[in-house]
N, C-alpha and C positions, 0 to 999 in steps of 0.2 A: 618470412613475412616482415622483412625490415630491409632497410638500405644499408649498404655497405661499399667500399671502394672496390673498383673493378678488380677481378681476379679471373683467371681461366677455371673454367669449368671442367668437369670429369671428361667430357668428350671433346675439350680442347678448345671450346669457344667460350667467349666472355659471356658473362652475365647469367651464370647459373642462378636457381631460385634463391632469393633473398640477396642477389648479387648486386653490383652496381652498374657499370656503363655496359651500355648493348656491345653487340658486336662491331669490332671496329671503332669503339668510341676511345678517345684520349682520356688519360688519367685527370687531366685539369677538367675537362667537359664533366667526367662522374664527378668530381669534387663539388663542381656547381650544383648538379643535381641534387648531391647530398645536402647541400646548403640550403636549396629551395624546399627540400622535404622537411628538413629542421624547423624552417620558417613557417613551413603550414603546420607543423606540429604545434607551435607555438601560438600560431593563430586561432588554431581549433581552442586550445587552452585559454585564449583570450577571449573567444566567443561564449564559451561556456561560463568563464568568469565575468564576462560583463552581464549577463543574463542572471547570474547568482546575485550581483550586485543591485539590479533593477529589483530583482523580487525581494532581496533585502530591505531596501528602501520602499517598497509596497508594503512589506510586513511591518517596519516600524512605524509607517504612517497609518496603518491600519490599527495597530495595538492602541497607539496613542488615541486616536480617534474615539476607540471604545473605552479607554480609561476615561478621556474627559467626558463623554457621555454620560459613563456611568456616576462619576462624581458631580456632575452637573445636576443629576436626575434624583440624587438620593432624597432630597426633600421636595421634589416636585412631581405632583401627581397626574399633571396633564402632560408635560414634556411636549407641547405642541410644535416647538422649533426641531426638535429630532424626529418628528412624523413626516415632515416635508423633505421633498427629495425635488433635486433639479433636472431638468429634461435631458441635459446629455449623460448625467449618471445613469440614469433611467434607461437611455438608449444601450448605454454600454453594457449593463446587466442584462438587459432584455435579449440584445442580438449578438453578444460576444460571450460576456463573462457565464451566463448560465444556459447559453444556447447549445442545443444538440446540433450536428452536422446538418440535418434538416428534419422536419418534422418535429416529433416530440421523443423519438427513441433514443435513449441513451444507456440506460442501466439495464433496461430489458434484454435478457440474452436471446440470440437467434438460436432456436433449435429446430433441428430436423426430426427430431424425436425425444421422447423424456431421457434417453441416454445419450442422445448427440448434440453437442451443444458447441456452436462456433464462433462464440464470445459476444463481444458489445462493441458498442460505437464510441469513440471519444467526443468531447465537447469540440465546439468551434474554436475556442481558446487552445485547446491540446492540440487539435490538429494543426492549427498554424503554428505552434511550436515545432511539431515533428516533421512537418513538411519543410519548414525553414531550415532545421538542423539537417535532414536527410539531402536536401538540395546543395547545402553548404558542403557536405561530404562528396558530394557527386562533383560539383566544381572543384574543389582540393583535388579531386583524382585527375581531373583533366584538364587543369589551366596550367599555361606557361610550358605546353610542351609543342615542339615543332614537328608536325605530322608530315613535314615533306622529306624527313629524313629515312634513311632504310629503315625498314619495317621493323627489324630485330632491336634497332636501337632503341626507337620509338616504345617498343612492347616492354623493353627494360626498364624505361623509366615509368611506365604504368606499372608495371610490377611492383618497382621499390615504393612507388608512392602509395600504391593501394596498400601493400604490407605495413608501411609505417603507421598509415593512419588506422590500421585495423588495430595495431597494439596500442597506439594513443586512446583508441576510445574504449578499451579495454579497463582503463582507471575509472572513468565515471560508472561505467558497467557495473564493475565490482562494487563499487561505493553505493551504487542505488540498490544493490541486492541485499545488503546488510541490514539486519532489523535494527542494529545500532547506528544508523544511518544518522549522522549530527545535523545534517541538511533538514531532517524533517523538522526539527525545533526552530532551527534558525530560520528558516524559509517559511514556515507555517503550512506547509505542503502535506498533505495526508499520504499515509503509507501506500493507498490504493494508486494516486498519481503517482509516486516513485515506482510502483511495481509497473505501472503502464510504461514510464519512461524507461524501465531497466529492460522490458521485454523489447522494446524497439531498437534500444541501443544495442541489444543482442543480435538482432537482425542485420543492423548496420555492420557490427563485426564481422557476422559470418559472410554477408554478402562482399566485402571487401577482401575477406580471406580468401572467398572463392574466387574472386576477379585477380588477385595475386598469384594463386596457383594457375589458373588458367592462362594468364599472359604468360608464365614460363612455359607451360607444355606447349602452347600453340606455337611460340617462338622456337622452341626446339624441334618441335614437329615439322616444322617448316624446312628444316635443313635435314634431319635424321629420321623424319617418320615418327608416328605416335607410339610405335614399339621403342624406338631409342629414346624418345623422350621420358617415358616410364621406367625403361632399363636404367636411366640416369637417376631418375626419383630414388628408386629403391636400391643403387648401389652407392649413392652418396649419403653417408648417414645423416648430415645436417639436414639434407633436402626430404629424409625420410621422415624425420621427426616433425619437419614443418607440414608436410602432407598429412602426418596422424592428426595433426594440431588442426588443420582445416577439415579434414572428416570429422573429426569431434564436433566442431562448430555446427557443420551441415547436419549431423545427427541432433545435435540440442536445438537447431531449428525446426526440424521434424517434429520430435517428442516433445517440444514445448508449445504445439499449436494448442487451441483451444479444444479442439476437438478430442485429442489425445489427452491433454491435462486434466480435462474435466472427467473423462470416461474412467481413466485410471491414475487417480492423484497419486496415490501413495506410491505406486510403481514410478510415477513420472518424477517425484521428488528424489528418489534413490538414484536413478539414472541421470537425473540432471545433476547431482553432484557428482558422482563417478565420470560423466563426460565432461563437466568442467574442470575436475582435477587431470583428466586425460590432455584436455586442450591447454592448460597450463604448463604441465610437464613436457610435452611435445614442444610447445614453442620456447621453453626455457632452453632445452637441448640446441634447438633449431638457431637461437640467438647466439647461445654460449658457444656452440663449437665453433662458430665463425667470428667471435668476439664482436659482434653488432652492437653498436652505441644504443640500441632501442632497448635493450635488454634493463636499462634503468626504468623503463615503464613497467615492465613485469614486477621489478622491486617492489614497486608502490603497489601493484595488484595484489601480490603476496602479501605485503604487511597489512593492507586493508582487510584480507580474507583472515588473517591470522589476528587483528585486533578483534574485528567482529566476532569471532569464535571465542577467543579470551572473555570479552564482555558476557558473552553468553554463559560460559561457564561461571564468572564470576556472579552474576546476579542468581543462577540457581544456587549455586553454594552458598550465597550471604543469605537468602530468603527462605531456603529448606533446611539447611542442616544447622545442628547445634539446638539447644533448649528443647529437646525431645522430637524435633523435627516437624515436619507437617503431618497433619491428621486430615483425612479425607472422607467423607461422606456422599455416596452417589444415592440419589433416590429416582426412581422410577415414578412418572408422573403421567396423569390421563394426556390423552392426545399426542403420543409417542415423543415424550421428551424427558430430559433427566435434570435434575436439580444437582449439581455438583459444588458443595459446600467445603472449603480447605480453610484449616487453622494452620495459620503460617508460623514458622519458628520465629520468625522476627517481625516487628511492626512494620507496616506499610502506609505512606501517608498517600490515600486515595484520591484522585480527583474525577468526577463525572467525564465519560468518555475514553478512559484507559482500558486497554486490552492485555492480555497474556497469554503466552503459548504453555499449553499443557502437556506433560509428559505422565502417562500412564502406562508403566513397563507390564502390567498384568493383561492390558487390553490390547497395546500396540507397542512393542518393545524398542522400535527405533524411531517412530515418529512423533513430532510434535505439533499442536494445533492450535491456532490462534482462536481466542474467544473473547467477546466483551464483558468486561467485570459488571454484573448485573446489580451487586448490591455488596456492600462492605459494613461490618461491624467492629468497633473496639471495645474490648473487654479486658479486666482486670484477670491475671492469673492466680488464683488464691490456692496454690498448692504448697502451701509452706507456711511456717510461723513467724519467720524473720520478716521484720518491717522495713520498707525502703528507707535507707538512710541519706541518700543523694539522686540527683536526677539521672544517674545511671542505673541505679538500681529502679526507680520508678520505671523509666523506659523499658527496663528488662522485664517487669512484671505485665505490660501490656501484651495482649494477644489480638492478633488481627485476622479477621474471617473474612473470605472472599465467596461470593457465590455466582455460579454460572448457569445458566440455562441453555441446554443442550440439544438440538432439535434431533432426532433419530433419522439418519439418511442411509447411506451405504458405508462400507469402510468401518472407520474407526467409532463414529458416532453409533453406527448401527449395532456393533459388538459391545457397545458400553451400555447401550439401551438393554439388550438382550442379557446381558450379565447381570444388570441390577434388578430386571424384571423377575429373572430365576431365583433370587434370594427371598430370605423370608420378609415379609412386609415391605418387599420391593426396595429393600435398603441395603447397600453394600457400602462396607469399609474397604478402602484400599490405599494403595501407595499412590501418591501423584506429587509431581515436583512441578512448581511454577515458575516460569520465566518471564520476568517483566520487573516492574511495570512500563508498559510502552505508551507514549503518549497518544491521545484521541483527538479529537475537533477542538475547537475553541469552545470556551465556556460562553454561558448564555446569560451572564450577569449585567450586560450593558443594554440589553433589549426592554423596552417599557412594556411590550408585548410579546409573549413567547408562545409559538403553536409547536407540539412537538407529535407529527405524524409517525406512527408505528405500525408494521404488519407483521402478525406472527410472533416469531422469535426477537424480531427487531425492537421488541419492547424493553431487551435488556440495555439498550443504549438510551433509552428515555427516561427510564425509572431513576437512575442515579441524578439526572439533570432535575428532575420534578421534585426529588428530596432536598435537593440544593437549592434550588429556587425558592421553594417554600419556607426554607431554614433562613436564606438570605433575606427575603423579605420581612418575615419575622425579628429578624435583627436589624434591618433598617440598611443593610449593606450592598443591596442590589438596585438596579433601576427597574427590575420587574414588577408590575402593578396587575397584569392578567396573566396566566399560565394556563393554556389549554393543550390538554393530551387528549389525541384522539386515536384509538387502538383498533385496529381491524383483526378480527379472529375469525376462525371458521364455525367454532362451537364454544357454548359457555364453558365447557371443562378446560379450556385454555387457560381461564381465569385463575385455576389451581397453580398455575406456573408461579404467580408472583403474588398469591394472596396474602402470605404472612408480612411480606414488605409494603403492600398498600393498606393493609390495615394500620401499620405503624404509620405511614404518611398521613392517611385520614385522621389520625388521632394527634398529629401536629398542632402546634399553636397558631392560630390566624389561618389555618389552610382554608377555611370557607371564604375568606375574604379575597384569595388570589388563584385559587386552583380549581377549574371545572374540568371532569374526565367525562369522554364523550367514548362510547364501547359501541362499535358495530359489529354485529355477528352476520357472517355473509351467508352461512348454512345451518339456520336453527331447524332442529328436529319440529319443533312446533312454536306457536305463539306464547304459549305459557312460559317458555325459557327467557322471554324478552320482559325483563320489569327493571323499572329505575329506581335505585334505592332512594335517592333524594333528587333535589334540583340541582345540586352540583356534581352527582354522579348518575349518568343517564346512558340508557342501554337503546340500541335501535337495531332492527332489522335491516340486511342488505349491507350494500358497499356505501360511503361516504360521497357525497357530493362535494369534491374538493373546493371549486370554485365558490360554491355558495358558503360554505364555512369560512373561506378566507373573507369573502365581502361582507360577512356578517360582522366579523373582527375588523375589519379596516373603516366598518362605517363609525366605529367609536374608538379607533386605534389610539392607545396611547404611547408616546415615542415611535422609535423604529419597531417594526414588527420582524421580528427573528424567527425563521421557519426552518424546521429541521425535520429530516424525514430517514427513517431508517427500515428496511423492510424487503419484500420483493422487487425485482426492477421496474413491474407494472406500475406499482403503487410510488416508486420514486419519480418514474418519470412523470405521473400524473400531478403530482405535486410540484416539480420543477414547471411543466407547463402552466399550471395555474398562478404562481409565483412569477412566471414570465410576463402573463397576461395582465397581471395587477401592478406592474412597475409604475405606472404612470398614476396610480390612485393615490400613493402615498410612499413612504420609505420602507422597503421590505427587503430583507435579505434572506439568502437561502445557503442552509447547509445540508448536505448529502454525505450520511455517513453510510460507505460502502467499503468492502472488503474483496477485491477481486482475487482470483487464484487459479 
């Protein structure tokens, strides 16, 4: 899967798999071809670097704009300037930045049945990038090739070119696969977006590997037949290793398809890792046995993988070991959900929107699953008579408690709920290791008006923002003057998921001045279940009319309106559509919290 100088193959012809010049090519021509391949490799990194620089500039500009907006609005209750929007920016948000490919469907999954999921659609901005990068790779595979030369010579160049580009693309592929991807924070992009890019980069790598292998097989088959071509592959060690790597790439592409990934997720994860190891090992020997220069890219791949794994281990060890370790309580709640409360071994500075991976050996020995942190508390650990003498002692006495709401589905979540339900009082003490924290979406302090939409268990993303914004309003450290939480649930019993936390929020200082809560019950058993406790906490039957709710808030909009949504794909798409339709009515920004898998 890489370029090298011309050498005779096992069957006496030049240009074996991974080889340089084709049949009858001169050494000078092979060197020229290698030089072009290296230049194209460099160009590919230049393309990625240029995109990264552009995104960094966008990120810095956005952060500075939000900071200026926050500082300017601290003592300004109207924030009229920030409520206005220019026509050009509104057009870009409506038609490019927030727009699905067509219609309104983006995060809502295409399902052939409840068990068969075929994935989601990207936004227009994501599609433009994916198509542009895919087209760039196609162009790099075929440009500067003299197609008038003999077939085998042309096939050799295509073979080398596709092999080199496949290896080069593995560097960003493995970078985007890591949970500790530094680009997430640097570029301000979500893990969900990087996951999308990772999947498509994997497809590009696999397609280029297949093209590389087919170019060799077709070329050799034109002389010695298909039997001779395959005999050469399995007789020559470095070809055999290269073929194994290509086969692993193909299998990854098949098993990583949404229909299999969603139906058998835990099996998919294990197979994905094993096949990735096979592909790297096979490619390593393919390059090493022929001393090909492209192995330097594989060094980078291995280093990226090792650093990510080391960072995961360090996070787990630091936050979970020592000081008595972590202690975990799992409570089975009405509506098929669990509340998992973890008391960490060491303190953790929590920010709204963060998520963590949970390892529960008693439920799933090898698996880790990501969940949004729904609540965090800090408490002093009073387990001794010794008074703290310095800052280190004070920090050592702090205990951080994290809570997660986990809806029962299949696999890990279903097993967890069943185990907790079978315990006395539906409460289970178990061992849990928390890997994190991993950053979430941006904070909401710069918006004069904030609307948080949540569906079902998506409330875990909204609750920390509500507490944070109410506290910031009380302290005078945020632009927010109006915070509206809209939560769509199926039955009132789902309120039990967050009841203790909402009780604490409703008791916060100046809460009534800034916060309104609107609960929509989509499947009430009777009208008696629907009652509004107060003017600031209201309950309604049915589903919300997103357009109407946004319109009401925009009539008396304070500053920039920030709209966030976390929940089922249908709700996210409906909120996205409403935000796009309101772009010309005022300054409104949209944040979708999603975690594709």
